[in-house]
C-alpha positions as CSV (number, residue, x, y, z in Angstrom):
1,M,-10.7,-12.1,6.3
2,K,-10.1,-8.6,7.9
3,D,-7.4,-9.0,9.6
4,Q,-6.0,-11.0,6.4
5,L,-6.3,-7.3,5.1
6,I,-5.2,-5.9,7.8
7,Y,-2.1,-7.9,7.2
8,K,-1.6,-7.3,4.2
9,I,-2.0,-3.0,4.5
10,E,1.1,-3.6,6.9
11,K,2.4,-5.4,4.7
12,I,2.1,-2.5,2.1
13,V,3.4,0.4,4.5
14,K,6.6,-1.6,5.5
15,N,7.5,-2.0,1.6
16,E,6.6,1.3,0.8
17,K,8.9,2.7,4.0
18,F,11.8,0.2,1.9
19,K,11.1,1.2,-1.4
20,L,12.1,5.2,0.0
21,D,14.8,4.0,2.1
22,A,16.4,1.5,-0.6
23,F,15.6,3.8,-3.5
24,F,16.6,7.4,-1.6
25,L,19.2,6.2,0.8
26,C,21.2,4.0,-1.1
27,G,20.3,4.4,-3.6
28,A,19.5,0.5,-5.2
29,P,17.3,0.3,-7.8
30,S,13.3,-0.1,-6.3
31,G,10.3,0.2,-7.4
32,L,9.6,4.5,-6.5
33,P,8.3,5.0,-3.1
34,D,4.1,5.4,-3.3
35,D,3.9,8.4,0.0
36,S,0.2,8.9,-1.1
37,L,-0.5,5.0,-0.5
38,K,1.3,4.7,2.0
39,K,-0.5,8.0,3.8
40,A,-3.7,6.3,3.3
41,C,-2.8,2.9,4.4
42,E,-1.4,4.6,7.8
43,K,-4.4,6.5,8.1
44,Y,-6.6,3.3,7.9
45,L,-4.3,0.6,10.4
46,D,-4.9,3.9,13.1
47,A,-8.5,4.0,12.5
48,V,-8.1,0.1,13.0
49,K,-6.1,0.2,16.0
50,N,-8.2,3.6,17.8
51,D,-11.8,1.0,16.9
52,T,-13.5,3.5,14.5
53,K,-14.8,2.8,11.3
54,D,-14.4,6.2,9.0
55,E,-15.8,6.2,5.8
56,A,-13.8,8.4,4.1
57,V,-10.8,6.9,5.4
58,V,-12.3,3.7,3.5
59,A,-12.8,5.5,0.4
60,E,-9.2,7.4,0.2
61,L,-7.2,3.8,0.6
62,V,-9.6,2.7,-1.9
63,A,-8.7,5.7,-4.3
64,E,-5.5,4.9,-3.9
65,L,-5.2,1.8,-4.7
66,E,-6.9,1.6,-7.6
67,R,-4.5,5.2,-8.6
68,H,-2.1,2.7,-7.8
69,L,-3.0,-0.3,-9.7
70,G,-3.9,1.8,-12.9
71,S,-1.1,3.1,-13.7
72,E,2.2,1.3,-15.0
73,P,5.5,1.8,-12.4
74,K,7.4,4.2,-13.9
75,I,11.0,1.9,-13.2
76,K,10.4,-1.7,-13.8
77,V,13.3,-3.8,-12.3
78,V,13.4,-7.5,-12.9
79,G,13.1,-9.6,-9.8
80,D,12.4,-6.5,-7.7
81,I,11.2,-7.9,-4.7
82,T,9.1,-4.7,-4.1
83,D,6.6,-5.1,-6.7
84,N,3.5,-5.5,-4.2
85,R,0.5,-5.6,-7.1
86,S,-0.2,-8.6,-5.7
87,E,-1.1,-7.6,-2.5
88,L,-2.7,-4.3,-3.4
89,Q,-4.9,-6.1,-5.9
90,E,-5.7,-8.5,-3.1
91,V,-6.7,-6.0,-0.8
92,Y,-8.6,-4.1,-3.3
93,D,-10.7,-7.4,-4.7
94,N,-11.5,-7.7,-0.6
95,R,-12.4,-3.9,-0.2
96,E,-15.7,-4.4,1.1
97,Y,-14.3,-6.5,4.1
98,L,-12.3,-3.0,4.9
């Protein structure tokens, strides 16, 4: 299960980077990039890569997931391919495995 969550977190990071590129560089409509969520995911992935378990990093990631899931998107785009709420929800729902 942890490997599946790591894969989902990697997808979240890629998605947020894509949103950043699409929104700011190309002017394409997408959800607003969430830099703090991306950074929390990257910190967690770095800790996993270094084979360290840092409860503060996990707590930060869970807090960012809660914040993101508790907010409504500022921009709603029909058929938005950058919508990753289901991945965020899955990681949050299985946070005990982080």
